[in-house]
N, C-alpha and C positions, 0 to 999 in steps of 0.2 A: 616696399620696404618701409618699415616704421623707424621712427627716430625717438629718442628720449632727450629731453632738455632738463637741466637740473639747476635749481637755485637752493641756497642754504640760508637759514636764518639763525642768528645767535641772539638770545635775549638775556638780560640781567635785571633782576629786581622785580618789584610787584608791578601790576598792570598800570596803575595811575602814575607812578613815579619812575618806573623802569624805562629802559631803552634797549634797542637792538639794532642789528645791522643785517641787511639782506645782501647776499653775494650772488651775482649771476655767474654760476660756475661753468656752464657749458661754453658760453661765449667769452667769458673773462672780461667783458666790457665794463664792468663796474660793480661797485658796492654802494648801498644806499642805507642811510640811517633811518630808523623807524621809531615811533613812539606813540603812546596813547593820545597825548595832546595833538599830535600831527594828524591823527585819525579822527578825533572827535571835536577838535577845536580849530586851531590855526596850524598850518604846516610848519612855520618857523624853520624852513630849510631842511625839513625831514619829509619823508614820504610815508605812505600808508598802503596796506593791502589793496584798498579801493583804487588808489592812484595806479598801482601796478596792474590791476585788472583793467582799468581804463586804457592804459598803454597797450596791453595785450589785445583788448577788444578793438580799439581803433585801428591797430595795424592789421589784425586778422580780417576785419571787415573790409578794409581797403584792398587787401589782396584778393578776397573773395569777389568783391565788386569788379576789380580789374579782370578777373577770370571770366565773370559773367559777361562783361562788356566785350572782351576779346572773342568769346565764343559767338557773340551776336555780330561779329565783324566790325565792331566800333570800339577798338581799344581806346582807353582814355589818354588824353594828353596829360592830365593831372587829376588827382583826387585829394581833397583836403578833408580829413575826417577828425571829428572831435567826439570823444566818449565822456559823458558825465555820469559818474557812478555815485548815487545817493546812498549815504550810510546814516542810519539812525541808531545811536547807542541804545542797547537793550533790545533792539529789534533786528538789526542787521542791514544788509543791502536791500533797499526798498524800491530800487528802480535804476535803469540805465537808459540814457537817451543818447542816441547816435545822431550826429549832424554831419552831413556830407555835402560838399560843393564840388561838382565835377566840371571839367572842361572836356567835352566829348563831341567831336565833329560828327555830323550826320545822324544825330539822335534828338528826338523831341524831349521836352521836359517830362511828358507822361511816360515815355519809354524809359527814361533815366530813373524815374521814381519806381517803376515796375522792376527794373534791374536791381535797384538798391534794396527793395523789399525782398527779392530773391536772395541776395547776398546776406541780408540780415538773418533770414531764416536758416540758411545753409552754411554760414560761417561756423567753423568748428568751435570757436569761443562762444558764440551765441548758443550753440547746441549744448555746450557744457554748462551754460547758465540758464537753462530752461525753467528753473524755478523762480526766475526773476522776470518782472515785466520789462521788456525792451521796446522802446519807442524809437521812431526814426523821423527825421526831417531831411529831405533830399532835394537838391536843386542844381540846375546848371548855372555856372558862373559866367 
């Protein structure tokens, strides 16, 4: 069974001075202000498409890694994942770096790194972003 999730954006004004708002429609959990300065300069309390991609990627990767570890018989106690999405004005997204620290009983550091690489490759968000270089740092905590 497939699902569809929806977000809506409303923008007013030109790129440099305008502003918008993104609403998470499916869940209804929030609305977030967006602006060009938040994207290309300082956030100043607003978000950007890249931060929203980082949120999607870090959560998707964590779920994928949890699944890989569970199938291996070593479900995680916890996973802390950070996604850093690099944006260069005029070029676009130039890279994504995932950092994960896991607490997993019965698994070596090498096995954890291997599982994390598998999750990075097979996470649906990673697959959607295949045109972007995605790097990974994985360790046990």
